[in-house]
Each structure stands twice: as structure tokens, then as C-alpha cells.
Residue frames as qw, qx, qy, qz and C-alpha x, y, z in Angstrom:
[[0.338, -0.467, 0.126, 0.807, 64.73, 31.01, 212.76],
 [0.445, 0.782, 0.133, -0.416, 63.66, 33.69, 210.21],
 [0.559, -0.075, 0.593, 0.574, 64.88, 33.29, 206.66],
 [0.329, 0.641, -0.063, -0.691, 64.69, 35.53, 203.58],
 [0.802, 0.277, 0.528, 0.030, 65.06, 32.49, 201.29],
 [0.551, 0.014, 0.453, 0.701, 67.70, 34.02, 199.01],
 [0.230, 0.896, 0.370, -0.087, 65.72, 37.21, 198.32],
 [0.326, 0.886, -0.248, 0.215, 69.08, 39.06, 198.13],
 [0.789, 0.077, -0.389, 0.469, 72.67, 38.46, 199.09],
 [0.425, -0.900, -0.100, -0.021, 73.00, 40.15, 202.48],
 [0.740, -0.405, 0.173, 0.509, 76.75, 39.52, 202.58],
 [0.510, 0.334, 0.331, 0.720, 77.27, 41.62, 199.43],
 [0.068, -0.916, -0.334, -0.214, 75.62, 44.70, 200.88],
 [0.344, 0.423, -0.289, 0.787, 77.46, 47.83, 201.90],
 [0.395, -0.563, -0.591, 0.422, 77.19, 48.92, 205.52],
 [0.202, 0.420, 0.207, 0.860, 75.98, 52.38, 204.54],
 [0.425, -0.660, -0.125, -0.607, 73.53, 53.17, 207.34],
 [0.303, 0.001, -0.770, 0.562, 74.28, 53.21, 211.05],
 [0.454, -0.593, -0.335, -0.574, 71.12, 53.29, 213.11],
 [0.121, 0.150, -0.694, 0.694, 71.26, 54.21, 216.82],
 [0.456, 0.043, 0.478, -0.750, 68.29, 52.88, 218.77],
 [0.379, 0.035, -0.815, -0.437, 67.13, 49.61, 217.30],
 [0.376, 0.093, 0.696, -0.605, 63.72, 49.07, 218.81],
 [0.456, 0.430, 0.777, -0.053, 60.39, 47.89, 217.53],
 [0.360, 0.839, 0.166, -0.374, 59.63, 51.10, 215.64],
 [0.041, 0.672, -0.588, -0.448, 62.91, 51.19, 213.70],
 [0.235, -0.099, 0.941, 0.220, 62.50, 47.53, 212.72],
 [0.386, 0.578, 0.710, -0.115, 58.89, 48.21, 211.57],
 [0.260, 0.912, 0.107, -0.298, 59.77, 51.38, 209.70],
 [0.153, 0.816, -0.475, -0.293, 63.18, 52.38, 208.27],
 [0.335, -0.325, 0.871, 0.154, 64.53, 48.81, 208.22],
 [0.615, 0.414, 0.666, -0.080, 61.50, 47.64, 206.22],
 [0.420, 0.863, -0.032, -0.279, 62.05, 50.35, 203.62],
 [0.012, -0.678, 0.701, 0.223, 65.69, 49.31, 203.16],
 [0.516, -0.024, 0.856, -0.015, 64.64, 45.68, 202.98],
 [0.618, 0.628, 0.437, -0.182, 62.20, 46.41, 200.20],
 [0.304, 0.860, -0.324, -0.251, 64.79, 48.33, 198.23],
 [0.226, -0.473, 0.839, 0.142, 67.21, 45.41, 198.56],
 [0.605, 0.246, 0.751, -0.100, 64.55, 42.96, 197.42],
 [0.568, 0.777, 0.218, -0.164, 63.90, 45.07, 194.34],
 [0.764, 0.131, 0.191, 0.603, 67.61, 45.38, 193.57],
 [0.167, 0.897, 0.164, 0.375, 67.46, 49.14, 193.95],
 [0.189, -0.867, 0.395, -0.239, 70.17, 49.51, 196.59],
 [0.781, 0.120, -0.549, 0.274, 73.20, 47.70, 197.97],
 [0.115, -0.541, 0.429, -0.714, 72.91, 49.51, 201.29],
 [0.654, -0.367, -0.660, 0.039, 72.42, 47.74, 204.61],
 [0.368, -0.802, 0.087, -0.462, 72.03, 48.81, 208.21],
 [0.500, 0.080, -0.692, 0.515, 74.39, 48.38, 211.13],
 [0.501, -0.757, -0.318, -0.274, 72.29, 48.66, 214.27],
 [0.351, 0.312, -0.516, 0.716, 73.74, 50.24, 217.38],
 [0.563, -0.717, -0.400, -0.097, 72.75, 50.36, 221.03],
 [0.248, 0.589, -0.376, 0.671, 74.27, 52.84, 223.49],
 [0.561, -0.524, 0.309, -0.562, 72.67, 51.66, 226.70],
 [0.144, -0.328, 0.919, -0.165, 73.56, 48.64, 228.78],
 [0.626, 0.223, 0.603, -0.442, 70.02, 47.31, 228.43],
 [0.620, 0.577, -0.278, -0.454, 70.49, 47.12, 224.66],
 [0.091, -0.377, 0.918, 0.077, 72.33, 43.87, 225.19],
 [0.596, 0.253, 0.691, -0.323, 68.97, 42.14, 224.96],
 [0.637, 0.702, 0.018, -0.319, 68.52, 43.32, 221.38],
 [0.160, 0.691, -0.687, -0.156, 72.15, 42.55, 220.55],
 [0.339, -0.182, 0.917, -0.106, 71.72, 38.97, 221.79],
 [0.651, 0.426, 0.531, -0.335, 68.38, 38.42, 220.10],
 [0.577, 0.756, -0.143, -0.274, 69.51, 39.67, 216.72],
 [0.017, 0.651, -0.754, -0.089, 72.98, 38.10, 216.94],
 [0.512, -0.061, 0.844, -0.148, 71.51, 34.67, 217.56],
 [0.639, 0.549, 0.519, -0.144, 69.48, 35.02, 214.26],
 [0.527, 0.138, 0.395, 0.740, 72.12, 36.45, 211.95],
 [0.010, 0.283, 0.101, -0.954, 70.35, 39.76, 212.56],
 [0.254, -0.277, -0.696, -0.612, 67.19, 38.56, 210.80],
 [0.201, 0.195, 0.677, -0.681, 63.80, 39.13, 212.40],
 [0.052, 0.460, 0.836, 0.294, 60.11, 38.74, 211.60],
 [0.214, 0.037, 0.080, -0.973, 57.62, 41.58, 210.97],
 [0.052, 0.458, 0.887, -0.023, 54.02, 40.66, 211.79],
 [0.153, -0.035, -0.147, -0.977, 51.72, 43.20, 210.08],
 [0.036, 0.416, 0.881, -0.224, 48.23, 42.94, 211.64],
 [0.188, -0.123, -0.253, -0.941, 45.36, 44.62, 209.89],
 [0.597, -0.008, 0.318, -0.736, 41.64, 44.50, 210.41],
 [0.888, 0.229, -0.015, -0.398, 41.12, 41.60, 207.98],
 [0.940, 0.220, -0.203, 0.166, 44.45, 39.84, 207.58],
 [0.519, -0.758, 0.347, 0.190, 47.92, 39.30, 209.01],
 [0.734, 0.612, -0.256, 0.142, 51.10, 39.26, 206.91],
 [0.740, -0.569, 0.261, 0.246, 54.44, 37.83, 208.03],
 [0.611, 0.741, -0.197, 0.197, 57.72, 38.97, 206.48],
 [0.790, -0.358, 0.013, 0.499, 61.36, 38.30, 207.30],
 [0.170, 0.979, -0.102, 0.040, 63.47, 41.48, 207.23],
 [0.893, -0.061, 0.035, 0.445, 67.15, 41.18, 206.37],
 [0.332, 0.844, -0.027, 0.420, 68.33, 44.76, 206.03],
 [0.400, -0.816, 0.386, -0.158, 70.10, 44.82, 209.38],
 [0.852, 0.322, -0.393, 0.123, 73.38, 42.92, 208.89],
 [0.551, 0.095, -0.552, 0.619, 75.25, 43.74, 212.13],
 [0.446, -0.833, -0.235, -0.228, 74.78, 45.19, 215.58],
 [0.448, 0.334, -0.463, 0.688, 77.22, 47.12, 217.71],
 [0.555, -0.739, -0.379, 0.052, 76.72, 47.35, 221.42],
 [0.335, 0.648, -0.209, 0.652, 78.44, 50.61, 222.40],
 [0.491, -0.693, 0.276, -0.449, 78.08, 50.18, 226.19],
 [0.334, -0.856, -0.086, 0.386, 80.44, 50.33, 227.93],
 [0.424, -0.380, 0.439, 0.695, 82.96, 50.72, 225.05],
 [0.504, 0.755, 0.241, -0.344, 81.91, 52.91, 222.12],
 [0.254, -0.537, 0.574, 0.564, 85.15, 52.50, 220.15],
 [0.354, 0.168, 0.837, 0.381, 83.69, 50.20, 217.48],
 [0.233, 0.797, 0.553, -0.067, 80.70, 52.45, 216.89],
 [0.065, -0.869, 0.133, 0.472, 82.85, 55.56, 216.62],
 [0.295, -0.346, 0.717, 0.528, 85.14, 53.84, 214.11],
 [0.359, 0.415, 0.807, 0.218, 82.16, 52.62, 212.07],
 [0.162, 0.895, 0.304, -0.282, 80.68, 56.11, 211.81],
 [0.121, -0.768, 0.372, 0.507, 84.01, 57.30, 210.41],
 [0.528, -0.014, 0.748, 0.402, 84.17, 54.70, 207.61],
 [0.087, 0.217, -0.439, -0.868, 83.69, 55.72, 203.98],
 [0.128, -0.294, -0.884, -0.341, 80.81, 53.34, 203.27],
 [0.080, -0.599, -0.678, 0.418, 78.57, 54.99, 205.86],
 [0.088, 0.400, 0.358, 0.839, 76.37, 57.63, 204.23],
 [0.467, -0.593, -0.177, -0.631, 73.65, 58.01, 206.88],
 [0.182, -0.035, -0.809, 0.558, 73.56, 57.87, 210.64],
 [0.461, -0.472, -0.401, -0.635, 69.91, 57.54, 211.65],
 [0.018, 0.114, -0.718, 0.687, 68.43, 57.71, 215.12],
 [0.571, -0.512, -0.425, -0.481, 65.35, 56.52, 216.98],
 [0.363, 0.048, -0.670, 0.646, 66.18, 57.49, 220.58],
 [0.247, -0.747, -0.616, -0.049, 62.77, 59.05, 221.45],
 [0.032, -0.918, -0.055, -0.391, 62.38, 62.48, 222.96],
 [0.664, -0.734, 0.126, 0.057, 64.34, 61.66, 226.13],
 [0.853, -0.039, 0.200, 0.480, 67.47, 60.87, 224.15],
 [0.389, 0.693, 0.111, 0.596, 67.95, 64.43, 222.91],
 [0.483, -0.372, -0.354, 0.709, 70.07, 66.66, 225.23],
 [0.030, 0.436, 0.283, 0.854, 67.82, 69.67, 224.54],
 [0.077, 0.175, 0.540, -0.820, 66.08, 71.97, 226.97],
 [0.147, 0.541, 0.823, 0.093, 62.31, 71.54, 226.65],
 [0.020, 0.855, 0.345, -0.386, 61.66, 75.25, 227.13],
 [0.024, -0.799, 0.269, 0.538, 64.45, 76.96, 225.21],
 [0.865, 0.498, 0.056, -0.022, 65.34, 74.33, 222.64],
 [0.169, 0.823, -0.532, 0.103, 69.03, 74.85, 223.45],
 [0.748, 0.172, -0.613, 0.188, 71.65, 72.17, 224.02],
 [0.603, -0.706, 0.228, -0.292, 72.14, 71.01, 227.61],
 [0.366, 0.539, -0.742, 0.158, 75.53, 69.54, 228.41],
 [0.376, -0.284, 0.738, -0.483, 74.24, 67.91, 231.57],
 [0.843, 0.207, 0.322, -0.377, 71.95, 65.74, 229.47],
 [0.763, 0.577, -0.291, -0.029, 74.83, 64.60, 227.24],
 [0.599, -0.644, 0.476, 0.030, 77.18, 62.52, 229.42],
 [0.104, 0.512, -0.807, -0.274, 80.06, 60.43, 228.04],
 [0.147, 0.032, 0.988, 0.043, 78.71, 57.33, 226.32],
 [0.453, 0.541, 0.504, -0.498, 75.33, 58.83, 225.49],
 [0.671, 0.529, 0.488, 0.179, 74.03, 58.84, 221.95],
 [0.324, 0.937, 0.040, 0.127, 75.05, 62.36, 220.97],
 [0.374, -0.780, 0.476, 0.158, 78.38, 62.16, 222.70],
 [0.685, -0.065, 0.662, 0.297, 79.23, 59.08, 220.69],
 [0.562, 0.723, 0.369, 0.158, 77.82, 60.62, 217.51],
 [0.060, 0.980, -0.183, -0.049, 80.01, 63.75, 217.96],
 [0.480, -0.577, 0.620, 0.228, 83.09, 61.62, 218.54],
 [0.705, 0.273, 0.614, 0.225, 82.27, 59.57, 215.46],
 [0.393, 0.901, 0.166, 0.078, 81.94, 62.74, 213.42],
 [0.191, -0.886, 0.396, 0.150, 85.32, 63.95, 214.71],
 [0.638, -0.222, 0.688, 0.267, 86.92, 60.64, 213.66],
 [0.612, 0.599, 0.480, 0.190, 85.37, 61.08, 210.23],
 [0.140, 0.987, -0.069, -0.048, 86.64, 64.67, 210.03],
 [0.330, -0.733, 0.568, 0.181, 90.18, 63.53, 210.87],
 [0.638, 0.000, 0.733, 0.235, 89.95, 60.63, 208.43],
 [0.396, 0.366, 0.645, 0.542, 88.36, 60.83, 205.02],
 [0.045, 0.302, 0.112, -0.946, 86.33, 63.97, 205.81],
 [0.096, -0.275, -0.758, -0.583, 83.52, 62.68, 203.55],
 [0.407, -0.223, 0.043, -0.885, 80.06, 64.26, 204.02],
 [0.132, -0.190, -0.952, 0.199, 77.39, 62.52, 206.08],
 [0.434, -0.431, -0.277, -0.741, 73.65, 62.77, 206.65],
 [0.013, -0.041, -0.829, 0.558, 72.25, 62.50, 210.16],
 [0.421, -0.262, -0.531, -0.687, 68.61, 61.50, 209.96],
 [0.280, -0.038, 0.691, -0.665, 66.23, 61.53, 212.97],
 [0.396, -0.226, -0.768, -0.449, 63.36, 59.04, 212.76],
 [0.129, -0.287, -0.751, 0.580, 61.76, 60.22, 215.97],
 [0.053, -0.731, -0.633, -0.248, 58.32, 61.65, 216.54],
 [0.294, -0.602, -0.180, 0.720, 59.50, 65.22, 217.14],
 [0.374, 0.900, 0.220, -0.038, 58.47, 68.32, 215.23],
 [0.332, 0.877, -0.333, 0.096, 61.36, 69.58, 213.07],
 [0.907, -0.377, 0.141, 0.123, 63.42, 66.65, 214.27],
 [0.749, 0.392, -0.007, 0.534, 66.27, 67.50, 211.91],
 [0.048, 0.787, -0.164, 0.593, 66.73, 70.94, 213.47],
 [0.719, -0.633, 0.173, -0.228, 66.58, 69.42, 216.96],
 [0.952, -0.060, 0.094, 0.286, 69.15, 66.82, 216.04],
 [0.527, 0.612, -0.096, 0.582, 71.44, 69.48, 214.55],
 [0.262, -0.809, 0.219, -0.479, 71.31, 71.53, 217.76],
 [0.865, -0.456, 0.201, -0.065, 72.07, 68.47, 219.86],
 [0.893, 0.217, 0.045, 0.391, 74.93, 67.36, 217.59],
 [0.313, 0.722, -0.149, 0.599, 76.58, 70.81, 217.45],
 [0.499, -0.760, 0.209, -0.360, 76.27, 71.12, 221.23],
 [0.932, -0.280, 0.194, 0.125, 77.98, 67.78, 221.77],
 [0.763, 0.460, -0.002, 0.454, 80.64, 68.60, 219.16],
 [0.015, 0.888, -0.197, 0.415, 81.78, 71.73, 221.01],
 [0.635, -0.652, 0.388, -0.144, 83.03, 69.65, 223.86],
 [0.945, 0.095, 0.222, 0.219, 84.94, 67.28, 221.53],
 [0.557, -0.046, 0.245, 0.792, 87.06, 69.68, 219.46],
 [0.075, 0.646, 0.127, -0.749, 86.78, 73.40, 218.74],
 [0.105, 0.328, -0.589, -0.731, 87.13, 72.75, 214.98],
 [0.167, 0.221, 0.957, 0.087, 84.36, 70.14, 214.81],
 [0.298, 0.661, 0.507, -0.466, 81.27, 72.41, 214.72],
 [0.238, 0.675, -0.297, -0.633, 82.55, 74.31, 211.67],
 [0.005, 0.199, -0.913, -0.356, 83.29, 71.01, 209.86],
 [0.231, 0.412, 0.860, -0.193, 79.77, 69.79, 210.69],
 [0.299, 0.691, 0.195, -0.628, 78.25, 73.00, 209.27],
 [0.262, 0.579, -0.530, -0.561, 79.97, 72.37, 205.94],
 [0.236, 0.275, -0.901, -0.239, 79.85, 68.59, 205.60],
 [0.006, 0.228, 0.944, -0.237, 76.86, 67.24, 207.57],
 [0.361, -0.250, -0.306, -0.845, 73.14, 67.63, 206.81],
 [0.123, 0.135, 0.815, -0.550, 70.17, 67.17, 209.08],
 [0.297, -0.239, -0.573, -0.726, 67.00, 66.58, 207.05],
 [0.497, -0.043, 0.467, -0.730, 63.70, 66.88, 208.88],
 [0.297, -0.047, -0.891, -0.341, 61.51, 63.82, 208.62],
 [0.613, -0.156, 0.275, -0.724, 58.06, 62.70, 209.68],
 [0.248, 0.108, -0.961, -0.065, 57.49, 59.05, 210.57],
 [0.653, -0.112, 0.235, -0.711, 54.33, 57.15, 211.43],
 [0.648, 0.012, -0.729, -0.218, 53.48, 53.53, 212.26],
 [0.667, -0.524, 0.273, -0.454, 51.81, 52.14, 215.37],
 [0.600, 0.313, -0.720, 0.152, 54.17, 49.52, 216.78],
 [0.741, -0.586, 0.050, -0.324, 52.99, 47.78, 219.98],
 [0.252, -0.597, 0.752, -0.117, 55.36, 46.03, 222.25],
 [0.626, 0.157, -0.740, -0.190, 56.10, 42.40, 221.42],
 [0.672, -0.401, 0.377, -0.496, 54.56, 40.01, 223.88],
 [0.319, -0.250, 0.914, -0.003, 55.20, 36.33, 224.67],
 [0.650, 0.420, 0.573, -0.269, 51.90, 35.52, 222.96],
 [0.497, 0.770, -0.229, -0.327, 53.22, 37.04, 219.71],
 [0.013, 0.549, -0.830, -0.096, 56.32, 34.83, 219.87],
 [0.464, 0.042, 0.865, -0.184, 54.16, 31.78, 220.58],
 [0.637, 0.611, 0.272, -0.383, 51.67, 32.62, 217.79],
 [0.362, 0.738, -0.481, -0.305, 54.50, 33.01, 215.27],
 [0.096, -0.363, 0.926, 0.030, 56.02, 29.62, 216.17],
 [0.480, 0.208, 0.796, -0.304, 52.67, 27.77, 216.42],
 [0.577, 0.667, 0.315, -0.351, 50.91, 29.24, 213.41],
 [0.485, 0.819, -0.259, -0.167, 53.76, 30.07, 211.06],
 [0.966, -0.005, -0.020, 0.257, 56.46, 27.67, 212.19],
 [0.408, 0.680, -0.233, 0.563, 58.95, 30.50, 212.75],
 [0.678, -0.552, -0.290, 0.390, 61.05, 30.65, 215.86],
 [0.286, 0.658, -0.042, 0.695, 62.03, 34.24, 216.49],
 [0.449, -0.244, -0.547, 0.662, 63.39, 35.65, 219.80],
 [0.021, -0.547, -0.269, 0.792, 62.06, 39.10, 219.17],
 [0.256, 0.494, 0.636, 0.535, 59.63, 39.59, 216.27],
 [0.052, 0.169, 0.114, -0.978, 57.95, 42.96, 215.67],
 [0.157, 0.609, 0.777, 0.013, 54.20, 43.53, 215.49],
 [0.015, -0.264, 0.065, 0.962, 52.84, 46.58, 213.62],
 [0.528, 0.612, 0.389, -0.441, 49.80, 47.92, 211.86],
 [0.690, 0.403, 0.446, 0.403, 49.86, 47.73, 207.99],
 [0.196, 0.962, 0.110, 0.155, 49.92, 51.50, 207.66],
 [0.641, -0.366, 0.034, 0.674, 53.26, 53.28, 207.50],
 [0.292, 0.933, 0.145, 0.150, 54.31, 56.76, 206.47],
 [0.628, -0.360, 0.110, 0.681, 57.60, 58.45, 205.88],
 [0.325, 0.919, 0.123, 0.186, 58.05, 62.04, 204.68],
 [0.703, -0.375, 0.084, 0.599, 61.64, 63.26, 204.43],
 [0.116, 0.930, -0.106, -0.333, 63.26, 66.52, 203.48],
 [0.847, 0.445, 0.040, 0.287, 65.45, 66.32, 200.39],
 [0.051, -0.914, 0.356, -0.186, 68.60, 67.45, 202.21],
 [0.958, -0.191, 0.102, 0.190, 71.27, 64.79, 202.02],
 [0.218, -0.838, 0.399, 0.301, 74.97, 65.61, 202.32],
 [0.188, -0.379, 0.835, 0.352, 76.26, 62.61, 200.38],
 [0.249, -0.073, -0.853, -0.453, 74.65, 59.74, 198.53],
 [0.516, -0.006, 0.445, -0.732, 71.00, 59.01, 199.20],
 [0.382, 0.155, 0.911, -0.023, 68.57, 56.20, 198.72],
 [0.169, -0.152, -0.578, -0.784, 66.11, 56.05, 195.76],
 [0.183, 0.213, 0.712, -0.644, 63.27, 56.76, 198.19],
 [0.499, 0.295, -0.096, -0.809, 60.89, 57.71, 195.42],
 [0.412, 0.104, -0.850, -0.311, 60.76, 54.04, 194.38],
 [0.227, -0.299, -0.874, 0.308, 58.82, 53.40, 197.60],
 [0.216, -0.802, -0.495, -0.255, 55.80, 54.99, 199.34],
 [0.463, -0.475, -0.208, 0.719, 58.03, 57.79, 200.69],
 [0.208, 0.937, 0.239, 0.147, 57.31, 61.46, 200.15],
 [0.598, -0.133, 0.011, 0.790, 60.48, 63.46, 199.44],
 [0.047, 0.913, 0.370, 0.163, 59.85, 67.18, 199.83],
 [0.371, 0.425, -0.183, 0.805, 61.49, 70.55, 200.24],
 [0.295, -0.386, 0.261, -0.834, 59.01, 71.62, 202.97],
 [0.344, -0.137, -0.921, 0.117, 57.98, 69.13, 205.66],
 [0.157, 0.012, 0.460, -0.874, 55.87, 71.49, 207.74],
 [0.631, -0.010, -0.195, -0.751, 52.50, 70.80, 206.01],
 [0.710, -0.007, -0.697, -0.098, 52.95, 67.05, 206.64],
 [0.264, 0.000, -0.717, 0.645, 53.87, 67.58, 210.29],
 [0.356, 0.003, 0.218, -0.909, 50.80, 69.73, 210.78],
 [0.701, -0.013, -0.473, -0.533, 48.59, 67.15, 209.08],
 [0.601, -0.066, -0.770, 0.204, 49.77, 64.40, 211.43],
 [0.106, 0.002, -0.571, 0.814, 49.62, 66.62, 214.51],
 [0.401, 0.050, 0.157, -0.901, 46.09, 67.92, 213.91],
 [0.777, 0.026, -0.374, -0.505, 44.58, 64.70, 212.65],
 [0.718, 0.012, -0.677, 0.159, 46.42, 61.66, 214.11],
 [0.336, 0.027, -0.629, 0.701, 47.63, 63.11, 217.39],
 [0.307, -0.090, 0.209, -0.924, 44.74, 65.48, 218.09],
 [0.727, -0.105, -0.415, -0.536, 42.17, 62.88, 217.06],
 [0.671, -0.064, -0.710, 0.205, 43.67, 60.26, 219.32],
 [0.161, 0.048, -0.543, 0.823, 44.02, 62.61, 222.27],
 [0.453, -0.102, 0.043, -0.885, 40.47, 63.91, 222.07],
 [0.772, -0.110, -0.538, -0.320, 39.11, 60.38, 221.70],
 [0.527, 0.037, -0.725, 0.441, 41.18, 59.28, 224.71],
 [0.101, -0.115, 0.429, -0.890, 39.73, 61.92, 227.04],
 [0.658, -0.069, -0.073, -0.747, 36.14, 61.18, 226.22],
 [0.782, 0.036, -0.603, -0.154, 36.58, 57.44, 226.02],
 [0.342, 0.095, -0.746, 0.563, 38.32, 57.25, 229.39],
 [0.329, -0.067, 0.350, -0.874, 35.44, 59.21, 231.00],
 [0.776, 0.047, -0.191, -0.599, 33.02, 56.73, 229.41],
 [0.802, -0.316, 0.473, -0.183, 34.84, 53.75, 230.83],
 [0.894, 0.435, -0.094, 0.046, 36.68, 52.47, 227.73],
 [0.633, -0.611, 0.374, 0.292, 40.21, 51.14, 228.09],
 [0.550, -0.043, 0.615, 0.563, 41.17, 50.49, 224.49],
 [0.124, 0.367, -0.273, -0.881, 41.05, 52.63, 221.35],
 [0.219, -0.053, -0.807, -0.546, 39.28, 50.09, 219.11],
 [0.144, -0.469, -0.844, 0.218, 36.63, 49.42, 221.76],
 [0.043, 0.561, 0.257, -0.786, 35.93, 53.15, 222.02],
 [0.165, 0.275, -0.503, -0.803, 35.70, 53.44, 218.20],
 [0.126, -0.266, -0.928, -0.228, 32.99, 50.72, 218.22],
 [0.034, 0.606, 0.574, -0.550, 30.76, 53.17, 220.09],
 [0.361, 0.657, 0.510, 0.423, 28.73, 55.03, 217.41],
 [0.128, -0.980, -0.153, 0.018, 28.75, 58.32, 219.29],
 [0.497, -0.672, 0.330, 0.438, 32.49, 58.37, 219.88],
 [0.570, 0.147, 0.581, 0.562, 33.22, 57.28, 216.30],
 [0.218, 0.830, 0.420, 0.293, 30.97, 60.09, 215.00],
 [0.304, -0.926, 0.034, 0.219, 32.71, 62.58, 217.31],
 [0.575, -0.396, 0.453, 0.555, 36.17, 61.63, 216.05],
 [0.476, 0.380, 0.579, 0.542, 35.15, 61.78, 212.38],
 [0.039, 0.935, 0.319, 0.151, 33.45, 65.16, 212.86],
 [0.435, -0.808, 0.151, 0.368, 36.44, 66.56, 214.72],
 [0.561, -0.196, 0.539, 0.597, 38.79, 65.54, 211.93],
 [0.358, 0.479, 0.622, 0.506, 36.62, 66.44, 208.99],
 [0.035, -0.895, -0.372, -0.245, 34.89, 69.64, 210.20],
 [0.400, -0.903, 0.038, 0.155, 37.28, 71.15, 212.77],
 [0.594, -0.499, 0.416, 0.474, 40.77, 70.05, 211.79],
 [0.651, 0.323, 0.526, 0.443, 40.75, 69.62, 208.04],
 [0.257, 0.913, 0.229, 0.218, 39.96, 73.29, 207.14],
 [0.325, -0.907, 0.216, 0.157, 43.00, 74.46, 209.14],
 [0.768, -0.234, 0.456, 0.384, 45.51, 72.37, 207.19],
 [0.183, 0.702, -0.410, -0.553, 47.78, 73.62, 204.40],
 [0.868, 0.413, -0.179, -0.209, 48.18, 71.69, 201.17],
 [0.487, -0.507, 0.702, 0.115, 50.54, 68.69, 201.46],
 [0.567, 0.465, -0.519, -0.440, 51.38, 67.25, 198.07],
 [0.400, 0.183, -0.898, -0.035, 50.68, 63.54, 197.85],
 [0.005, 0.210, 0.848, -0.487, 48.13, 63.47, 200.66],
 [0.333, -0.410, -0.498, -0.688, 44.38, 63.50, 200.01],
 [0.191, -0.269, 0.562, -0.758, 42.90, 64.63, 203.29],
 [0.799, -0.087, 0.012, -0.595, 39.58, 62.77, 202.94],
 [0.856, 0.168, -0.488, 0.018, 41.48, 59.52, 202.26],
 [0.290, 0.350, -0.653, 0.605, 43.87, 60.23, 205.13],
 [0.468, -0.249, 0.379, -0.759, 40.96, 60.73, 207.55],
 [0.903, -0.003, -0.165, -0.397, 39.19, 57.58, 206.40],
 [0.734, 0.261, -0.578, 0.243, 42.41, 55.60, 206.78],
 [0.029, 0.365, -0.601, 0.711, 43.00, 57.08, 210.23],
 [0.710, -0.204, 0.175, -0.651, 39.53, 56.07, 211.37],
 [0.923, 0.126, -0.344, -0.119, 40.24, 52.56, 210.13],
 [0.476, 0.380, -0.635, 0.475, 43.56, 52.49, 211.98],
 [0.302, -0.346, 0.493, -0.739, 41.92, 53.40, 215.25],
 [0.834, -0.071, 0.075, -0.542, 39.52, 50.53, 214.80],
 [0.621, 0.330, -0.711, -0.016, 42.04, 47.67, 214.35],
 [0.818, -0.487, 0.040, -0.303, 41.07, 45.11, 216.93],
 [0.910, 0.111, -0.282, 0.282, 44.26, 43.07, 216.56],
 [0.391, 0.404, -0.371, 0.739, 46.22, 45.81, 218.30],
 [0.506, -0.718, -0.257, -0.402, 43.80, 46.14, 221.23],
 [0.793, -0.474, -0.266, 0.276, 45.96, 44.82, 223.97],
 [0.566, -0.151, -0.034, 0.810, 48.72, 47.39, 223.29],
 [0.069, 0.461, 0.274, 0.841, 46.51, 50.25, 222.38],
 [0.354, -0.663, -0.578, 0.319, 45.27, 51.02, 225.86],
 [0.085, 0.922, 0.151, 0.346, 44.48, 54.68, 226.07],
 [0.334, -0.899, 0.279, -0.044, 47.52, 56.58, 227.25],
 [0.663, -0.420, 0.574, 0.231, 49.93, 53.79, 226.27],
 [0.783, 0.580, 0.218, 0.057, 49.91, 53.95, 222.48],
 [0.482, -0.377, 0.383, 0.692, 53.06, 54.36, 220.42],
 [0.485, 0.812, 0.315, -0.082, 51.93, 56.91, 217.84],
 [0.468, -0.421, 0.369, 0.684, 55.15, 57.40, 215.90]]
């Protein structure tokens, strides 16, 4: 079973973040940032994970059996690091009964409700960007969130930040539209309260997080002596850019490798035109040339030269300045990320998780 060996007292932490959608990416990203802040003594916040689908019982059972500890396996080109993450201290399964999650969102200690529900979890019309009630049935993420906000309004009324950690452009604005749409069907007074007391910062997240396989679990036990029902495998690289728009208290994010900014658009464009465009263009050509995996395609000199030229000559001149990012370094690091052999099995073209 994973252990943090007394790195910090998890039982003394405040349950200040509720995260809806505890999958591999959340556990390789936001949860690791909170864990590092706890280890450094820079926060007393912890995460309460939440699942809103019946299938989330698998995560509830896996984490519950391990006191909500889990192992992060960070696989780079040259080395593998193994870390136990302790920032998740509880897990609420809100299916079929969401009462406990609604009540938790309303508590004073909670400062942030974060989400990783992927694009399909947002009840938003793809063409118009407007809320769609038919995509927000009772018991869905935004229905529960709206009811939690209403309980908070009727209780302490304290402000709250809702933070999307999904790979969606202007995810804060999308989350706000979805939340306000769901709120209208809960109480007529709720949308106005949200406008005054709830913030929705945009954020940009990035870390390739392949699915955990039985061989990962076996490797961890055989090589490291750690028995973990559901470890997480990820690349070493991670990135988080967040808009400085918090309604209540916020974390000392500047203590970590987090960029806090007033304008997130330059960072979103950088990722879109370098990471996403580079990967897509590589995928098309590599598939035609018979390659099935990204790192195998990057081992071909012609394809590697194509990708580097695309990023350096075609994409880079179109990008606005993004403070804290050196584009030449970003491109070099991106090329290296595409070449990581350890992620080959889950980086089949068309199946990558490019968050």
C-alpha cells in the first residue's frame, strides 16, 4: 500500500477543494500540485474527490481501500520516478444519492470546486455555446454543482471559486455558462447570487496521462514493492496556467511551477498551435507512412524534421508573447515529449490524452 512516510499530517488538513471527476489526469495534475504544497508546509488544504457516475464506484473502492493514497509513476526518456500522493483525503460517490456532495460544497471550508469531466460533461451546445437543459439531467455534474451552490447560498453564503481543469478553450467561461444554465432550474434567485459570489477562472492544463494497465500495477509491485490498486502513469512534463480570478481564498500557486496571469489567451494559443497542431499534423503523415505510435514516428528523421520545421517556422511566428514561456525551449521540450518511448503503448496515434 502507498505511504507518504509522515511527509505531512493528512488528518490535520482542511477539506478546501472538492474535485468532480477523479481520473488519471486529475491525479497526475492538480492533486500533485496540492501534494507538493502540503509537503512544503505552504498549505493546509486537501482534496475531497467526487464521482457523479455509477461507474465511479471503481475509483471510490480503489482509493478507499488505500486511505485515498495512490502512486504516481512519472516516466521520462531516461528515468522513472515513483511518488506517493496524499492530497486526496476523502471520496464521495454521488450516484445515486448526491446529498453528501451537495452538503460538502456548501461547507465553509470549501474554497474551490474543481472539475475534470472532459468535453462531454459540459451541457453546452457545440455550435452556439449556449446551455442545453437536455444535457443536464438530475444527478449530472452541473445539476449537482448548482444544487450545492444553492445550499451554500442558503447557508453561509460565502464566496466560491469553480475551476475547470479540462482541455477546453476558455474553460472558465464555458463552465460559467453551464453553471448558470443549471442554476436557473434550481431557484430563480440563484443565478444572481452566483454572479456576485462565484468566480470562474480560465485555466490551461497539460500532461500526457496514459491509461493505467495491469502491467503498470505489476511493475510497481515487483520493482518498487508497492501494492497499489490504481496507480497513475504520466510523463514528467506538466503545465498549469490559471487566471488570477478567485472569489475567496486561493492557493500560493506562485510557489510552484504554475503561471498565474490576467490573460490566458496567449498560453492557450501556444498550446493549440504547437502541441495540438504538431501532434495532429504528425499523426496524419505518420499514419499514412504506417506508424502506429508517436515515438516510433518521431524516430523517423524525415517526420521529426517535418514536426520541428512546422513548429519553428510555421507556428512560432503566429504566436503572441506569453510571459514565462520561451518558445524555443517549449518547442524543444515538446519534441522530446513526443519521443518518450516509455509511453508508447498508450500513445497510439488517435488515442493520446493530450490534456
